[in-house]
C-alpha positions in Angstrom: 6.2 -10.7 6.5 5.6 -14.0 4.7 2.6 -13.4 2.5 5.1 -10.2 1.1 8.0 -12.8 0.5 5.8 -15.2 -1.2 4.6 -12.9 -3.5 8.1 -11.5 -4.6 8.8 -15.4 -5.6 8.0 -16.3 -9.3 9.0 -19.1 -10.8 11.5 -20.2 -9.2 13.3 -16.6 -8.7 13.3 -13.5 -6.2 12.5 -10.3 -7.4 14.3 -8.4 -5.0 18.1 -9.1 -3.0 17.0 -11.4 -0.1 20.6 -11.7 1.4 20.8 -7.8 2.0 17.1 -8.0 3.3 18.3 -11.2 5.7 20.9 -8.9 7.0 19.0 -5.7 7.3 16.2 -7.3 8.9 17.0 -6.2 12.8 17.4 -2.9 11.4 14.3 -2.7 9.1 11.8 -3.9 12.2 13.8 -2.0 14.6 12.1 1.0 13.5 10.2 3.7 15.9 6.7 4.4 15.3 6.2 7.4 14.0 2.9 9.8 15.3 -0.3 9.2 13.5 -0.7 11.9 10.3 -3.8 13.9 11.6 -4.6 15.6 8.4 -5.9 14.7 5.8 -4.9 11.7 3.1 -6.3 9.7 0.3 -5.5 6.4 -0.8 -6.1 5.0 -3.8 -5.9 1.3 -4.0 -7.0 -1.0 -7.0 -9.9 -3.5 -6.5 -8.0 -6.3 -7.5 -5.0 -5.6 -5.3 -3.7 -8.2 -2.8 -1.7 -5.5 -0.5 -4.7 -3.5 1.1 -7.5 -5.8 2.7 -9.8 -5.5 5.0 -7.7 -6.9 8.3 -5.3 -3.7 8.0 -8.4 -1.4 7.6 -8.2 -0.4 11.5 -4.3 0.0 12.1 -4.6 2.0 8.5 -7.2 4.6 10.1 -5.1 4.7 13.5 -1.8 5.7 11.6 -4.2 7.7 9.5 -7.5 9.0 11.4 -8.6 11.6 8.5 -8.1 8.8 5.7 -10.5 8.3 2.8 -10.2 5.6 0.1 -11.4 5.5 -3.1 -10.9 2.0 -4.9 -10.9 1.6 -8.5 -12.5 -1.2 -9.4 -10.4 -3.5 -12.2 -7.1 -2.3 -11.4 -4.1 -4.5 -9.0 -1.5 -2.8 -6.7 -0.3 -0.6 -10.0 -3.3 1.4 -10.2 -1.8 4.4 -11.6 -0.4 2.5 -14.1 -3.4 0.4 -14.7 -6.2 2.9 -14.3 -4.0 6.1 -14.6 -7.9 7.8 -15.5 -9.3 6.9 -13.3 -6.7 7.6 -10.8 -6.6 11.2 -11.9 -10.5 11.5 -11.3 -10.5 10.2 -8.2 -7.7 12.8 -7.2 -9.1 15.7 -8.7 -12.2 15.2 -6.9 -10.6 15.2 -3.6 -8.8 18.0 -3.8 -12.0 20.1 -5.1 -14.1 18.7 -2.0 
């Protein structure tokens, strides 16, 4: 949570409504665990994205046991905006398999 908050604090300004998040925090963290999605799934992270790291791999695979990943080199978190052609190629390849 701290890493998420720090990524959203830029030049002394918050990028989201902190008072509302603070007020609603008990409801946000109180969600029930949802069952695993045991169907095919494709994740397309950018190779430079700090949000998808190796530390989450086991949790991600527990939630999406049939997941496949296609990392787009040279892209950050907004991979679809930064490398749209590469994302479309990855999706087409996945759907054609």
